[in-house]
N, C-alpha and C positions, 0 to 999 in steps of 0.2 A: 060871576065867580071865576077866578083864575084856576087853570089847570097847570100844575107844576110837575114837570117831568122828573120824577124821583130817581136820582142817580142816572139821569138821562133816560133814553128809551129802553129801560132795563127789563121790560117784559119780553123783549125780543132780541136784545143785544147785551153783551157783558156789561154789567153795571159799572158806573164810574170810570168809563174809558172814553177816549176820544171818539171811538166808533159810536158809542151810545149817544154822545152829545151831538155828533154829526147827524145821526139819523133822526134824533129828536127835532133838530132844526129843519132838516129836510122835509119831515112830515108835519110841520106846522106848529111845533111847540113855541110858545112865547117866553117861557121861563124854564130853566133847568135848575135842579138842586144837585149839589155834590158835597163830598166830605173831604176834609183836609187833615193831614197829620204830618209828623216829622219823621225823617229817616235818622239813622245812626249818625250821619254826618250833617244833620240839620237842614236837609232839603225838604221843601214842602211838596208832598205827593198827594194824589187823589185816590183814596181808598176808604172804605167804610169800616172794616173790622180792625181791631187792634192786632190781630194775627193774620198771617197769610194763608192759613190752612183751607179756608172755604173757597177762595176765589183764585188761588194759584196752586201749583204743584209743590210749592215749598212749605215748610213748617216753621212755626215760631213767630215772634213778635216783629211787626214792621220796624219798630224802633231798634231792633238788633241787626238790621241790614243797612248797608250803605246804598246810596242811589246807584252806584256802579253795579252792585249786585241785583238790586230790584229791577233795573231796567231790562234785564235779560229774561225775567220770569214770564212764563206763559200765563196771561191773565184772562184767557178766553175759553180754553178747552172745557172748563167746568160747566160752561153754558152749552157749548156744542163744539165738537172737534173742528168744525169749519172755522172757528174763531181762534185757532191756536197761534195765529200771528199777532194777536192783540196783546198789548203791554200796559202796565201801570203807567199813567202819565204824570209828568211833573205839572204842578199847578200853573207854573209860569207858561208852559206850553199851551195849556187850556185857555188861559187868559189871552195869549197872543192869537190863538186861532178863533176863539169864540166870543171874547169879551166885548167886542164892538158890534157883534151880530145878534146877541140874545141876552136877556136878563138872567142873572145868575144868583142863586141863593147858596152861600158858602157856609157849611156847617163845620165849626171847629170841634174836633173830637176831644173828649175829656183827657184822653191819655197823652195828648200833646201839650197840656197846660200844666205848668210847674210854678212853684212859688218863686224860684230863681228866674229873674227876667232875662238872664243871659242864656237860659236853656229853653224857655217857653216859646211857643209858636207866635204869639200875638205881635210882637215887634217885627218879626220877619214878614208876617202876613200884611201888616199895615204898610210896611215899606214897599212890598210888592204891588199892592193895590194902588199906591201912590205912583209907582213907577210906570204902571200901565194906563194911568188916567189920561184922557177921559174914557171911561168905559160906558157901555150902554146903560146898565143899571145893576148895581151890586148890593145885595143885602147879606148881612152876616148873622148867623144864629149859633147857639150852643146850649147844651144842657148844663154847662158849667158857667154860673153867673160871673165868676172871676174873669173869665175870658171876655165877657161883654163889658164889664167895667173897664178893663184895660183897653179894649177897642174904642170905647167912648173917649178915653183920655188920649189915645194915640191918633185917632181919626175922629175929631169932634163932630164932623158932619156925616159920619157913617150911619147908614140905616141898619138898625139892630132889630133882631127878632128873638123873643124870649121863648125858649123851647122846654116843654115839660111833658111828661107822660100822663099826668093827671091834672085835675082841676087845681087852680091856684089857691093857696092859703092866703090870709090877709098880708102876711109879711112879704110873700112873693109878689103879690099885687102891688104893694107899696114900692118894692124894689123895681118892678117893671116900669112903673110910672117915673121913678127917679132916673132910670136909664133912658127915658124918653124913647122907648122902643116904638117901632111902627107897626109891629105885629106880634101876636101870640100864636105859637104853634102847639097844638095839643092833639093827643091821640083821639081818633074818631070814636073809640069805645067809651071814652070818658067825657066827651063834650056834651053839653046839654043847653037848653034854651037860656037858662040863668047865666051860664058861663059866657055865652055869646052876647047877651045883653050887657053884662058887666064890662066886657071888652069894648063894645061899641060905645057905651056910656063914657068911657075914658078916652074915646077917640082913637082906639087901637083896632086894627084889623085882626080877625081870628081865622086861622087856617088849620085844617085837620090832616093828619097822616095816619096810616097810609091806606088810601082807598083801594080795596082789593076786589070788590064785587058791587053789583047793582044796588044791593041793600045799603051798603056804606054810602054810595053816591046819593041815594034817595034821602038818607038821613042828613047828609051835608046840605043838600038843597033845601030840605024842609026847615033846617035850622038857620038858613040864610048865612052860612059862613062865607068868608070873602075869598077863600082859596082852598084847594085840595091838592095834596101830594099823591101821585099815583105812578105806578110802574108803567101803566098804559097812558096813551095820549088821549086828548079829548075826542079825537075822531074815532077811537076804538070803542067809545061808549055809545055812539050814535048809530 
């Protein structure tokens, strides 16, 4: 079972920052997960929320700020004042520093997906992944199926992951197989033995998010899922 460092080593360091990714790698993580979205000037940045309110001292939508404005924001003090020097990273910087060192699961945030392909994130993301190739191992996931369809078209060999908060309905399962995804990501609260068996029968891995305690981890192990997303690293659970 793979342990995936959810937003980096986010239990102890500011999530989705180069510091969190650096420390995950340092302490033995084999895979990190991160979130990408677009700035006002169409730069791809790494941040989870649609707004800046929780993880910076600024207010408002990420999409309403340019990269020039975002790069100055304190993205660490919310975790601890000692991290006040930490900043929101550009995705290109993360790829350059870590892409050849560790496997990365890239989640496309729904708010960066638009019907207009001149505005949406997927062509920019596909171009960037191609620019930095070869990378160690990249997978792309999203709660927005349109993003996965576009990534399949733009990067036919991309490894895609189908992300849901609940068990799949028949239409979703059919779509997942059409997209030829390598993995299904589902909330630990909703996964059960039947869901795991259906995924494995289709030749698809199943991973659960987000493991927060020993009870969650015990459930994941009992169900024999293929991977877990956790703010803690594997070594923290032993």
